[in-house]
PyMOL Python script that loads the backbone (N, CA, C, O; Angstrom):
from pymol import cmd

cmd.read_pdbstr("""\
ATOM      1  N   UNK A   1      98.398  93.281  67.458  1.00  0.00           N
ATOM      2  CA  UNK A   1      98.693  94.441  66.463  1.00  0.00           C
ATOM      3  C   UNK A   1      97.919  95.705  66.964  1.00  0.00           C
ATOM      4  O   UNK A   1      98.314  96.866  66.861  1.00  0.00           O
ATOM      5  N   UNK A   2      96.355  95.131  67.713  1.00  0.00           N
ATOM      6  CA  UNK A   2      95.982  96.152  68.585  1.00  0.00           C
ATOM      7  C   UNK A   2      96.737  96.129  69.755  1.00  0.00           C
ATOM      8  O   UNK A   2      96.103  96.942  70.428  1.00  0.00           O
ATOM      9  N   UNK A   3      97.623  95.767  70.434  1.00  0.00           N
ATOM     10  CA  UNK A   3      97.511  95.748  72.075  1.00  0.00           C
ATOM     11  C   UNK A   3      98.637  96.834  71.517  1.00  0.00           C
ATOM     12  O   UNK A   3      98.836  97.826  72.218  1.00  0.00           O
ATOM     13  N   UNK A   4      99.404  96.675  70.240  1.00  0.00           N
ATOM     14  CA  UNK A   4     100.595  97.578  69.967  1.00  0.00           C
ATOM     15  C   UNK A   4     100.612  98.686  69.774  1.00  0.00           C
ATOM     16  O   UNK A   4     101.428  99.593  69.936  1.00  0.00           O
ATOM     17  N   UNK A   5      99.358  98.563  69.295  1.00  0.00           N
ATOM     18  CA  UNK A   5      98.716  99.791  69.009  1.00  0.00           C
ATOM     19  C   UNK A   5      98.461 101.337  69.493  1.00  0.00           C
ATOM     20  O   UNK A   5      98.494 102.525  69.170  1.00  0.00           O
ATOM     21  N   UNK A   6      98.023  99.845  71.102  1.00  0.00           N
ATOM     22  CA  UNK A   6      96.997 100.656  72.015  1.00  0.00           C
ATOM     23  C   UNK A   6      98.412 100.982  72.967  1.00  0.00           C
ATOM     24  O   UNK A   6      98.258 102.080  73.503  1.00  0.00           O
ATOM     25  N   UNK A   7      99.286 100.574  73.210  1.00  0.00           N
ATOM     26  CA  UNK A   7     100.684 100.884  73.673  1.00  0.00           C
ATOM     27  C   UNK A   7     101.422 102.541  73.142  1.00  0.00           C
ATOM     28  O   UNK A   7     101.875 103.478  73.798  1.00  0.00           O
ATOM     29  N   UNK A   8     101.276 102.333  71.829  1.00  0.00           N
ATOM     30  CA  UNK A   8     102.232 103.465  71.477  1.00  0.00           C
ATOM     31  C   UNK A   8     100.916 104.523  71.970  1.00  0.00           C
ATOM     32  O   UNK A   8     101.167 105.475  72.708  1.00  0.00           O
ATOM     33  N   UNK A   9      99.075 104.171  71.336  1.00  0.00           N
ATOM     34  CA  UNK A   9      98.489 105.749  71.593  1.00  0.00           C
ATOM     35  C   UNK A   9      98.031 105.862  73.025  1.00  0.00           C
ATOM     36  O   UNK A   9      97.176 106.733  72.864  1.00  0.00           O
ATOM     37  N   UNK A  10      98.011 105.642  74.056  1.00  0.00           N
ATOM     38  CA  UNK A  10      97.504 104.867  75.243  1.00  0.00           C
ATOM     39  C   UNK A  10      98.986 105.429  76.108  1.00  0.00           C
ATOM     40  O   UNK A  10      99.056 106.526  76.662  1.00  0.00           O
ATOM     41  N   UNK A  11      99.677 104.798  76.083  1.00  0.00           N
ATOM     42  CA  UNK A  11     100.907 104.884  77.138  1.00  0.00           C
ATOM     43  C   UNK A  11     101.804 103.789  77.140  1.00  0.00           C
ATOM     44  O   UNK A  11     101.622 102.601  77.408  1.00  0.00           O
ATOM     45  N   UNK A  12     103.491 104.852  76.551  1.00  0.00           N
ATOM     46  CA  UNK A  12     104.358 103.159  76.202  1.00  0.00           C
ATOM     47  C   UNK A  12     104.509 102.708  77.854  1.00  0.00           C
ATOM     48  O   UNK A  12     103.990 103.196  78.858  1.00  0.00           O
ATOM     49  N   UNK A  13     105.535 101.456  77.664  1.00  0.00           N
ATOM     50  CA  UNK A  13     105.470 100.983  79.071  1.00  0.00           C
ATOM     51  C   UNK A  13     106.742 101.290  79.418  1.00  0.00           C
ATOM     52  O   UNK A  13     106.515 101.233  80.627  1.00  0.00           O
ATOM     53  N   UNK A  14     108.278 101.661  79.351  1.00  0.00           N
ATOM     54  CA  UNK A  14     108.486 102.517  80.256  1.00  0.00           C
ATOM     55  C   UNK A  14     107.813 103.493  81.276  1.00  0.00           C
ATOM     56  O   UNK A  14     108.004 103.658  82.481  1.00  0.00           O
ATOM     57  N   UNK A  15     106.771 104.218  80.188  1.00  0.00           N
ATOM     58  CA  UNK A  15     106.205 105.246  80.793  1.00  0.00           C
ATOM     59  C   UNK A  15     105.243 105.558  82.082  1.00  0.00           C
ATOM     60  O   UNK A  15     105.105 106.571  82.769  1.00  0.00           O
ATOM     61  N   UNK A  16     104.370 103.687  82.137  1.00  0.00           N
ATOM     62  CA  UNK A  16     103.944 103.470  82.869  1.00  0.00           C
ATOM     63  C   UNK A  16     104.524 102.859  83.964  1.00  0.00           C
ATOM     64  O   UNK A  16     103.832 102.737  84.975  1.00  0.00           O
ATOM     65  N   UNK A  17     105.964 102.343  83.958  1.00  0.00           N
ATOM     66  CA  UNK A  17     106.151 101.739  85.009  1.00  0.00           C
ATOM     67  C   UNK A  17     107.045 103.420  85.783  1.00  0.00           C
ATOM     68  O   UNK A  17     106.919 103.414  87.007  1.00  0.00           O
ATOM     69  N   UNK A  18     107.488 104.138  85.483  1.00  0.00           N
ATOM     70  CA  UNK A  18     107.560 105.822  85.713  1.00  0.00           C
ATOM     71  C   UNK A  18     106.014 105.945  86.403  1.00  0.00           C
ATOM     72  O   UNK A  18     106.256 105.667  87.577  1.00  0.00           O
ATOM     73  N   UNK A  19     104.678 106.187  86.321  1.00  0.00           N
ATOM     74  CA  UNK A  19     104.439 106.710  86.613  1.00  0.00           C
ATOM     75  C   UNK A  19     103.727 105.690  87.683  1.00  0.00           C
ATOM     76  O   UNK A  19     103.165 106.295  88.596  1.00  0.00           O
ATOM     77  N   UNK A  20     103.633 104.126  87.755  1.00  0.00           N
ATOM     78  CA  UNK A  20     103.608 103.342  88.851  1.00  0.00           C
ATOM     79  C   UNK A  20     104.177 103.868  90.234  1.00  0.00           C
ATOM     80  O   UNK A  20     103.734 104.004  91.375  1.00  0.00           O
ATOM     81  N   UNK A  21     105.702 104.162  89.396  1.00  0.00           N
ATOM     82  CA  UNK A  21     106.654 104.251  90.692  1.00  0.00           C
ATOM     83  C   UNK A  21     105.921 106.167  92.015  1.00  0.00           C
ATOM     84  O   UNK A  21     105.902 106.591  93.170  1.00  0.00           O
ATOM     85  N   UNK A  22     105.446 106.572  90.359  1.00  0.00           N
ATOM     86  CA  UNK A  22     105.155 108.227  90.758  1.00  0.00           C
ATOM     87  C   UNK A  22     103.717 108.497  92.151  1.00  0.00           C
ATOM     88  O   UNK A  22     103.477 109.192  93.138  1.00  0.00           O
ATOM     89  N   UNK A  23     102.881 106.950  90.981  1.00  0.00           N
ATOM     90  CA  UNK A  23     101.795 107.191  91.544  1.00  0.00           C
ATOM     91  C   UNK A  23     101.668 106.893  93.677  1.00  0.00           C
ATOM     92  O   UNK A  23     101.034 107.469  94.562  1.00  0.00           O
ATOM     93  N   UNK A  24     102.771 105.571  93.662  1.00  0.00           N
ATOM     94  CA  UNK A  24     103.729 105.079  95.121  1.00  0.00           C
ATOM     95  C   UNK A  24     103.735 106.432  96.113  1.00  0.00           C
ATOM     96  O   UNK A  24     103.424 106.612  97.291  1.00  0.00           O
ATOM     97  N   UNK A  25     104.151 107.131  95.240  1.00  0.00           N
ATOM     98  CA  UNK A  25     104.634 108.527  95.879  1.00  0.00           C
ATOM     99  C   UNK A  25     103.355 109.598  96.554  1.00  0.00           C
ATOM    100  O   UNK A  25     103.126 110.150  97.630  1.00  0.00           O
ATOM    101  N   UNK A  26     102.935 109.528  95.654  1.00  0.00           N
ATOM    102  CA  UNK A  26     101.198 109.899  95.812  1.00  0.00           C
ATOM    103  C   UNK A  26     101.466 110.797  94.629  1.00  0.00           C
ATOM    104  O   UNK A  26     101.214 111.921  95.063  1.00  0.00           O
ATOM    105  N   UNK A  27     101.732 110.879  93.736  1.00  0.00           N
ATOM    106  CA  UNK A  27     102.194 112.620  92.912  1.00  0.00           C
ATOM    107  C   UNK A  27     102.048 111.942  91.766  1.00  0.00           C
ATOM    108  O   UNK A  27     103.042 111.454  91.228  1.00  0.00           O
ATOM    109  N   UNK A  28     100.380 111.763  91.038  1.00  0.00           N
ATOM    110  CA  UNK A  28     100.728 111.231  90.089  1.00  0.00           C
ATOM    111  C   UNK A  28      98.887 112.340  89.836  1.00  0.00           C
ATOM    112  O   UNK A  28      98.163 112.153  90.814  1.00  0.00           O
ATOM    113  N   UNK A  29      98.263 113.262  88.803  1.00  0.00           N
ATOM    114  CA  UNK A  29      96.902 113.296  88.146  1.00  0.00           C
ATOM    115  C   UNK A  29      95.793 112.409  87.979  1.00  0.00           C
ATOM    116  O   UNK A  29      95.960 111.191  87.918  1.00  0.00           O
ATOM    117  N   UNK A  30      94.703 112.937  87.905  1.00  0.00           N
ATOM    118  CA  UNK A  30      93.856 111.858  87.882  1.00  0.00           C
ATOM    119  C   UNK A  30      94.521 111.699  85.833  1.00  0.00           C
ATOM    120  O   UNK A  30      94.514 110.572  85.337  1.00  0.00           O
ATOM    121  N   UNK A  31      94.880 112.613  85.183  1.00  0.00           N
ATOM    122  CA  UNK A  31      94.558 112.018  83.923  1.00  0.00           C
ATOM    123  C   UNK A  31      95.869 111.025  84.130  1.00  0.00           C
ATOM    124  O   UNK A  31      95.524 109.940  83.662  1.00  0.00           O
ATOM    125  N   UNK A  32      97.285 110.925  84.652  1.00  0.00           N
ATOM    126  CA  UNK A  32      97.712 110.295  84.455  1.00  0.00           C
ATOM    127  C   UNK A  32      97.526 108.614  84.842  1.00  0.00           C
ATOM    128  O   UNK A  32      97.963 107.531  84.451  1.00  0.00           O
ATOM    129  N   UNK A  33      96.198 109.370  86.288  1.00  0.00           N
ATOM    130  CA  UNK A  33      96.000 107.616  86.708  1.00  0.00           C
ATOM    131  C   UNK A  33      95.293 107.005  85.782  1.00  0.00           C
ATOM    132  O   UNK A  33      95.320 105.774  85.812  1.00  0.00           O
ATOM    133  N   UNK A  34      94.652 107.536  84.946  1.00  0.00           N
ATOM    134  CA  UNK A  34      93.633 107.323  83.757  1.00  0.00           C
ATOM    135  C   UNK A  34      94.452 106.622  82.820  1.00  0.00           C
ATOM    136  O   UNK A  34      94.126 105.560  82.290  1.00  0.00           O
ATOM    137  N   UNK A  35      95.397 107.164  82.647  1.00  0.00           N
ATOM    138  CA  UNK A  35      96.457 106.415  81.387  1.00  0.00           C
ATOM    139  C   UNK A  35      96.701 105.427  81.616  1.00  0.00           C
ATOM    140  O   UNK A  35      96.296 104.495  80.922  1.00  0.00           O
ATOM    141  N   UNK A  36      97.752 105.196  83.092  1.00  0.00           N
ATOM    142  CA  UNK A  36      98.144 103.867  83.548  1.00  0.00           C
ATOM    143  C   UNK A  36      97.163 103.016  83.719  1.00  0.00           C
ATOM    144  O   UNK A  36      97.358 101.910  83.216  1.00  0.00           O
ATOM    145  N   UNK A  37      95.706 103.251  84.525  1.00  0.00           N
ATOM    146  CA  UNK A  37      95.043 102.523  84.342  1.00  0.00           C
ATOM    147  C   UNK A  37      94.238 101.668  83.255  1.00  0.00           C
ATOM    148  O   UNK A  37      93.982 100.467  83.349  1.00  0.00           O
ATOM    149  N   UNK A  38      93.819 102.697  81.994  1.00  0.00           N
ATOM    150  CA  UNK A  38      94.268 101.888  80.900  1.00  0.00           C
ATOM    151  C   UNK A  38      95.444 101.242  80.780  1.00  0.00           C
ATOM    152  O   UNK A  38      95.247 100.151  81.316  1.00  0.00           O
ATOM    153  N   UNK A  39      96.437 101.279  80.427  1.00  0.00           N
ATOM    154  CA  UNK A  39      97.344 100.347  80.155  1.00  0.00           C
ATOM    155  C   UNK A  39      97.496  99.357  80.524  1.00  0.00           C
ATOM    156  O   UNK A  39      97.591  98.292  79.914  1.00  0.00           O
ATOM    157  N   UNK A  40      97.544  99.624  81.755  1.00  0.00           N
ATOM    158  CA  UNK A  40      97.634  98.273  83.380  1.00  0.00           C
ATOM    159  C   UNK A  40      96.333  97.019  82.485  1.00  0.00           C
ATOM    160  O   UNK A  40      96.590  95.821  82.363  1.00  0.00           O
ATOM    161  N   UNK A  41      95.248  97.553  82.066  1.00  0.00           N
ATOM    162  CA  UNK A  41      94.349  96.568  81.736  1.00  0.00           C
ATOM    163  C   UNK A  41      94.625  95.933  80.270  1.00  0.00           C
ATOM    164  O   UNK A  41      93.814  95.196  79.711  1.00  0.00           O
ATOM    165  N   UNK A  42      95.555  96.216  79.859  1.00  0.00           N
ATOM    166  CA  UNK A  42      95.796  95.575  78.052  1.00  0.00           C
ATOM    167  C   UNK A  42      97.587  95.487  78.144  1.00  0.00           C
ATOM    168  O   UNK A  42      98.155  95.783  77.093  1.00  0.00           O
ATOM    169  N   UNK A  43      98.156  95.241  78.902  1.00  0.00           N
ATOM    170  CA  UNK A  43      99.427  95.133  79.485  1.00  0.00           C
ATOM    171  C   UNK A  43     100.025  94.331  80.155  1.00  0.00           C
ATOM    172  O   UNK A  43     101.019  94.741  80.754  1.00  0.00           O
ATOM    173  N   UNK A  44      99.632  92.917  80.286  1.00  0.00           N
ATOM    174  CA  UNK A  44     100.093  91.825  81.228  1.00  0.00           C
ATOM    175  C   UNK A  44     101.639  91.936  82.463  1.00  0.00           C
ATOM    176  O   UNK A  44     101.817  91.877  83.680  1.00  0.00           O
ATOM    177  N   UNK A  45     102.525  92.136  81.140  1.00  0.00           N
ATOM    178  CA  UNK A  45     104.161  93.046  81.659  1.00  0.00           C
ATOM    179  C   UNK A  45     103.947  93.982  83.120  1.00  0.00           C
ATOM    180  O   UNK A  45     104.710  93.951  84.085  1.00  0.00           O
ATOM    181  N   UNK A  46     102.894  94.681  83.012  1.00  0.00           N
ATOM    182  CA  UNK A  46     102.904  96.161  83.595  1.00  0.00           C
ATOM    183  C   UNK A  46     102.186  96.092  84.832  1.00  0.00           C
ATOM    184  O   UNK A  46     102.159  97.054  85.599  1.00  0.00           O
ATOM    185  N   UNK A  47     101.470  94.765  85.124  1.00  0.00           N
ATOM    186  CA  UNK A  47     100.148  94.643  85.516  1.00  0.00           C
ATOM    187  C   UNK A  47     101.017  93.612  86.813  1.00  0.00           C
ATOM    188  O   UNK A  47     100.815  93.598  88.027  1.00  0.00           O
ATOM    189  N   UNK A  48     102.054  92.784  85.957  1.00  0.00           N
ATOM    190  CA  UNK A  48     102.917  92.435  86.573  1.00  0.00           C
ATOM    191  C   UNK A  48     103.712  93.205  88.013  1.00  0.00           C
ATOM    192  O   UNK A  48     103.740  93.268  89.242  1.00  0.00           O
ATOM    193  N   UNK A  49     104.271  93.677  86.775  1.00  0.00           N
ATOM    194  CA  UNK A  49     105.464  94.551  87.763  1.00  0.00           C
ATOM    195  C   UNK A  49     105.245  95.505  88.551  1.00  0.00           C
ATOM    196  O   UNK A  49     106.124  96.058  89.213  1.00  0.00           O
ATOM    197  N   UNK A  50     103.105  96.024  88.568  1.00  0.00           N
ATOM    198  CA  UNK A  50     103.105  96.897  89.472  1.00  0.00           C
ATOM    199  C   UNK A  50     102.425  96.157  90.709  1.00  0.00           C
ATOM    200  O   UNK A  50     102.238  96.781  91.753  1.00  0.00           O
ATOM    201  N   UNK A  51     102.048  94.780  90.578  1.00  0.00           N
ATOM    202  CA  UNK A  51     102.123  94.011  92.018  1.00  0.00           C
ATOM    203  C   UNK A  51     103.450  93.753  92.868  1.00  0.00           C
ATOM    204  O   UNK A  51     103.642  93.922  94.072  1.00  0.00           O
ATOM    205  N   UNK A  52     104.439  93.221  91.712  1.00  0.00           N
ATOM    206  CA  UNK A  52     105.942  93.288  92.685  1.00  0.00           C
ATOM    207  C   UNK A  52     105.953  94.109  93.511  1.00  0.00           C
ATOM    208  O   UNK A  52     105.836  93.932  94.723  1.00  0.00           O
ATOM    209  N   UNK A  53     106.205  95.850  92.512  1.00  0.00           N
ATOM    210  CA  UNK A  53     106.698  96.862  93.248  1.00  0.00           C
ATOM    211  C   UNK A  53     105.075  97.245  94.404  1.00  0.00           C
ATOM    212  O   UNK A  53     105.345  97.934  95.387  1.00  0.00           O
ATOM    213  N   UNK A  54     103.360  96.760  94.236  1.00  0.00           N
ATOM    214  CA  UNK A  54     103.334  96.780  95.575  1.00  0.00           C
ATOM    215  C   UNK A  54     103.630  95.954  97.140  1.00  0.00           C
ATOM    216  O   UNK A  54     103.482  96.268  98.321  1.00  0.00           O
ATOM    217  N   UNK A  55     104.103  94.791  96.431  1.00  0.00           N
ATOM    218  CA  UNK A  55     104.861  93.757  97.787  1.00  0.00           C
ATOM    219  C   UNK A  55     105.385  93.890  97.910  1.00  0.00           C
ATOM    220  O   UNK A  55     105.703  93.327  98.958  1.00  0.00           O
ATOM    221  N   UNK A  56     106.477  94.707  97.349  1.00  0.00           N
ATOM    222  CA  UNK A  56     107.928  95.350  98.049  1.00  0.00           C
ATOM    223  C   UNK A  56     107.999  96.246  98.932  1.00  0.00           C
ATOM    224  O   UNK A  56     108.640  96.234  99.983  1.00  0.00           O
ATOM    225  N   UNK A  57     106.981  97.447  98.279  1.00  0.00           N
ATOM    226  CA  UNK A  57     106.444  98.889  99.413  1.00  0.00           C
ATOM    227  C   UNK A  57     105.674  98.031 100.423  1.00  0.00           C
ATOM    228  O   UNK A  57     105.170  98.741 101.293  1.00  0.00           O
ATOM    229  N   UNK A  58     105.492  97.067 100.537  1.00  0.00           N
ATOM    230  CA  UNK A  58     104.353  96.499 101.523  1.00  0.00           C
ATOM    231  C   UNK A  58     104.936  95.988 102.381  1.00  0.00           C
ATOM    232  O   UNK A  58     104.364  95.858 103.463  1.00  0.00           O
ATOM    233  N   UNK A  59     106.513  95.434 102.183  1.00  0.00           N
ATOM    234  CA  UNK A  59     107.403  94.429 103.056  1.00  0.00           C
ATOM    235  C   UNK A  59     108.947  95.947 103.186  1.00  0.00           C
ATOM    236  O   UNK A  59     109.867  96.136 103.983  1.00  0.00           O
ATOM    237  N   UNK A  60     108.547  96.542 102.159  1.00  0.00           N
ATOM    238  CA  UNK A  60     109.664  98.077 103.069  1.00  0.00           C
ATOM    239  C   UNK A  60     109.145  98.703 104.208  1.00  0.00           C
ATOM    240  O   UNK A  60     109.728  98.979 105.257  1.00  0.00           O
ATOM    241  N   UNK A  61     107.906  98.907 103.861  1.00  0.00           N
ATOM    242  CA  UNK A  61     106.886  99.698 105.431  1.00  0.00           C
ATOM    243  C   UNK A  61     106.988  98.993 106.061  1.00  0.00           C
ATOM    244  O   UNK A  61     106.713  99.472 107.161  1.00  0.00           O
ATOM    245  N   UNK A  62     107.404  97.342 106.210  1.00  0.00           N
ATOM    246  CA  UNK A  62     106.443  96.376 107.519  1.00  0.00           C
ATOM    247  C   UNK A  62     107.916  96.846 108.422  1.00  0.00           C
ATOM    248  O   UNK A  62     108.233  97.151 109.571  1.00  0.00           O
ATOM    249  N   UNK A  63     108.678  96.638 106.777  1.00  0.00           N
ATOM    250  CA  UNK A  63     110.346  96.461 107.571  1.00  0.00           C
ATOM    251  C   UNK A  63     110.874  97.913 108.568  1.00  0.00           C
ATOM    252  O   UNK A  63     111.455  97.619 109.613  1.00  0.00           O
ATOM    253  N   UNK A  64     110.753  98.867 108.377  1.00  0.00           N
ATOM    254  CA  UNK A  64     110.667  99.858 108.221  1.00  0.00           C
ATOM    255  C   UNK A  64     110.091 100.479 109.883  1.00  0.00           C
ATOM    256  O   UNK A  64     110.658 101.031 110.827  1.00  0.00           O
ATOM    257  N   UNK A  65     108.565 100.001 109.576  1.00  0.00           N
ATOM    258  CA  UNK A  65     107.844 100.167 110.880  1.00  0.00           C
ATOM    259  C   UNK A  65     108.061  99.364 112.481  1.00  0.00           C
ATOM    260  O   UNK A  65     107.829  99.839 113.593  1.00  0.00           O
ATOM    261  N   UNK A  66     108.680  97.753 112.055  1.00  0.00           N
ATOM    262  CA  UNK A  66     108.957  97.433 112.418  1.00  0.00           C
ATOM    263  C   UNK A  66     110.144  97.934 113.162  1.00  0.00           C
ATOM    264  O   UNK A  66     110.101  98.459 114.274  1.00  0.00           O
ATOM    265  N   UNK A  67     111.270  97.710 112.402  1.00  0.00           N
ATOM    266  CA  UNK A  67     112.159  99.195 113.432  1.00  0.00           C
ATOM    267  C   UNK A  67     112.342 100.038 114.541  1.00  0.00           C
ATOM    268  O   UNK A  67     112.989  99.974 115.586  1.00  0.00           O
ATOM    269  N   UNK A  68     111.295 101.157 113.806  1.00  0.00           N
ATOM    270  CA  UNK A  68     111.003 102.124 115.041  1.00  0.00           C
ATOM    271  C   UNK A  68     110.495 101.464 115.624  1.00  0.00           C
ATOM    272  O   UNK A  68     110.704 101.714 116.811  1.00  0.00           O
ATOM    273  N   UNK A  69     109.815 100.592 115.469  1.00  0.00           N
ATOM    274  CA  UNK A  69     108.765 100.186 116.634  1.00  0.00           C
ATOM    275  C   UNK A  69     109.827  99.647 118.037  1.00  0.00           C
ATOM    276  O   UNK A  69     109.704  99.951 119.224  1.00  0.00           O
ATOM    277  N   UNK A  70     110.897  98.729 117.358  1.00  0.00           N
ATOM    278  CA  UNK A  70     111.298  97.736 119.109  1.00  0.00           C
ATOM    279  C   UNK A  70     112.750  98.642 118.739  1.00  0.00           C
ATOM    280  O   UNK A  70     113.716  97.909 118.953  1.00  0.00           O
ATOM    281  N   UNK A  71     113.080  99.692 118.366  1.00  0.00           N
ATOM    282  CA  UNK A  71     114.152 100.638 118.894  1.00  0.00           C
ATOM    283  C   UNK A  71     114.162 101.199 120.225  1.00  0.00           C
ATOM    284  O   UNK A  71     113.495 102.168 120.588  1.00  0.00           O
ATOM    285  N   UNK A  72     115.413 100.146 121.322  1.00  0.00           N
ATOM    286  CA  UNK A  72     115.475 100.823 122.172  1.00  0.00           C
ATOM    287  C   UNK A  72     116.031 101.929 122.187  1.00  0.00           C
ATOM    288  O   UNK A  72     116.701 102.202 121.191  1.00  0.00           O
ATOM    289  N   UNK A  73     115.931 103.259 123.651  1.00  0.00           N
ATOM    290  CA  UNK A  73     115.839 104.382 123.366  1.00  0.00           C
ATOM    291  C   UNK A  73     117.261 103.684 124.595  1.00  0.00           C
ATOM    292  O   UNK A  73     117.473 102.611 125.159  1.00  0.00           O
ATOM    293  N   UNK A  74     117.949 105.056 124.519  1.00  0.00           N
ATOM    294  CA  UNK A  74     119.084 104.710 125.501  1.00  0.00           C
ATOM    295  C   UNK A  74     119.396 105.605 127.288  1.00  0.00           C
ATOM    296  O   UNK A  74     120.366 105.607 128.046  1.00  0.00           O
ATOM    297  N   UNK A  75     118.449 106.054 127.328  1.00  0.00           N
ATOM    298  CA  UNK A  75     117.243 105.802 128.963  1.00  0.00           C
ATOM    299  C   UNK A  75     116.699 104.657 129.144  1.00  0.00           C
ATOM    300  O   UNK A  75     116.757 104.087 130.234  1.00  0.00           O
ATOM    301  N   UNK A  76     116.109 104.172 128.128  1.00  0.00           N
ATOM    302  CA  UNK A  76     116.083 102.893 128.364  1.00  0.00           C
ATOM    303  C   UNK A  76     116.864 101.672 129.866  1.00  0.00           C
ATOM    304  O   UNK A  76     116.720 101.124 130.959  1.00  0.00           O
ATOM    305  N   UNK A  77     117.911 102.018 128.365  1.00  0.00           N
ATOM    306  CA  UNK A  77     119.192 100.934 128.747  1.00  0.00           C
ATOM    307  C   UNK A  77     119.384 101.761 129.959  1.00  0.00           C
ATOM    308  O   UNK A  77     118.983 101.164 130.958  1.00  0.00           O
ATOM    309  N   UNK A  78     119.642 102.393 130.091  1.00  0.00           N
ATOM    310  CA  UNK A  78     120.396 103.347 131.446  1.00  0.00           C
ATOM    311  C   UNK A  78     119.193 103.154 132.958  1.00  0.00           C
ATOM    312  O   UNK A  78     119.526 103.344 134.127  1.00  0.00           O
ATOM    313  N   UNK A  79     118.043 102.812 132.562  1.00  0.00           N
ATOM    314  CA  UNK A  79     116.873 102.502 133.298  1.00  0.00           C
ATOM    315  C   UNK A  79     117.075 101.313 134.221  1.00  0.00           C
ATOM    316  O   UNK A  79     117.028 101.265 135.450  1.00  0.00           O
ATOM    317  N   UNK A  80     117.427  99.903 132.881  1.00  0.00           N
ATOM    318  CA  UNK A  80     117.905  98.792 132.871  1.00  0.00           C
ATOM    319  C   UNK A  80     119.096  98.370 133.356  1.00  0.00           C
ATOM    320  O   UNK A  80     119.271  97.202 133.703  1.00  0.00           O
ATOM    321  N   UNK A  81     119.896  99.171 133.413  1.00  0.00           N
ATOM    322  CA  UNK A  81     121.087  99.031 133.964  1.00  0.00           C
ATOM    323  C   UNK A  81     121.164  99.101 136.157  1.00  0.00           C
ATOM    324  O   UNK A  81     121.541  98.473 137.146  1.00  0.00           O
ATOM    325  N   UNK A  82     120.406 100.512 135.650  1.00  0.00           N
ATOM    326  CA  UNK A  82     120.305 100.690 137.393  1.00  0.00           C
ATOM    327  C   UNK A  82     119.782  99.906 138.168  1.00  0.00           C
ATOM    328  O   UNK A  82     120.249  99.380 139.178  1.00  0.00           O
ATOM    329  N   UNK A  83     118.886  99.823 137.742  1.00  0.00           N
ATOM    330  CA  UNK A  83     117.703  98.391 138.353  1.00  0.00           C
ATOM    331  C   UNK A  83     117.957  97.272 138.696  1.00  0.00           C
ATOM    332  O   UNK A  83     117.513  96.752 139.720  1.00  0.00           O
ATOM    333  N   UNK A  84     118.911  96.599 137.674  1.00  0.00           N
ATOM    334  CA  UNK A  84     119.928  95.553 137.788  1.00  0.00           C
ATOM    335  C   UNK A  84     121.348  95.726 138.910  1.00  0.00           C
ATOM    336  O   UNK A  84     121.870  94.833 139.578  1.00  0.00           O
ATOM    337  N   UNK A  85     121.669  96.961 138.844  1.00  0.00           N
ATOM    338  CA  UNK A  85     122.245  97.642 140.180  1.00  0.00           C
ATOM    339  C   UNK A  85     122.300  97.346 141.494  1.00  0.00           C
ATOM    340  O   UNK A  85     123.194  97.203 142.328  1.00  0.00           O
ATOM    341  N   UNK A  86     120.971  97.284 141.469  1.00  0.00           N
ATOM    342  CA  UNK A  86     119.849  97.913 142.925  1.00  0.00           C
ATOM    343  C   UNK A  86     119.737  96.357 143.166  1.00  0.00           C
ATOM    344  O   UNK A  86     120.070  95.826 144.226  1.00  0.00           O
ATOM    345  N   UNK A  87     119.274  95.737 142.165  1.00  0.00           N
ATOM    346  CA  UNK A  87     118.746  94.006 142.806  1.00  0.00           C
ATOM    347  C   UNK A  87     120.425  93.423 142.903  1.00  0.00           C
ATOM    348  O   UNK A  87     120.609  92.232 143.155  1.00  0.00           O
ATOM    349  N   UNK A  88     121.248  94.075 142.749  1.00  0.00           N
ATOM    350  CA  UNK A  88     122.691  92.964 142.867  1.00  0.00           C
ATOM    351  C   UNK A  88     123.270  93.939 144.133  1.00  0.00           C
ATOM    352  O   UNK A  88     124.434  93.685 144.441  1.00  0.00           O
ATOM    353  N   UNK A  89     122.848  94.631 144.629  1.00  0.00           N
ATOM    354  CA  UNK A  89     122.978  95.389 145.867  1.00  0.00           C
ATOM    355  C   UNK A  89     122.309  94.644 147.184  1.00  0.00           C
ATOM    356  O   UNK A  89     122.854  94.307 148.235  1.00  0.00           O
ATOM    357  N   UNK A  90     121.063  94.519 146.796  1.00  0.00           N
ATOM    358  CA  UNK A  90     120.336  93.605 147.596  1.00  0.00           C
ATOM    359  C   UNK A  90     120.974  92.177 148.035  1.00  0.00           C
ATOM    360  O   UNK A  90     120.324  91.398 148.732  1.00  0.00           O
TER     361      UNK A  90
END
""", "prot")
cmd.dss("prot")
cmd.show_as("cartoon", "prot")
cmd.util.cbc("prot")
cmd.orient("prot")
């Protein structure tokens, strides 16, 4: 009963999940951060959601970083072709 009352007074779960997404984007105020912090202290479901959200964010950031890191530029391909053609001529 106490947890339900706290959910209603502090922050409902649907608003908490929205704030988690907003927090990941870096657009939350200190009041929103405090309300979310208090909600996460009492709601195990939202805490689990936050952990999954952080994991997915790390995976996606890592994947994007690796794609940018491994991107081969067109001039690099052309240079590779030219080097190999020169070696074949010798």
